[in-house]
C-alpha positions, 0 to 999 in steps of 0.5 A: 716942561719948563718952557710950557710952564713959563709959556702958561705963566706968561699967558696970565695962568697962576703958577699953581694951574701951570704946575697942574697942567705940567703934571698932567702933560707928564702924566699922559706921556708917562701913561702912554709909555707904559701902555706901549711898553716903550723907553723914554727917548730924549731925542724923540721928545 
């Protein structure tokens, strides 16, 4: 998530907007994991 955050901040987004975007992305990933009943696999991410 740090790379995404840095990319957004460097693109001119405010830090708060970048943090919210990262949290939303993480929430989406977690919702899919719960829905598909799978575990986080760092090698796939």
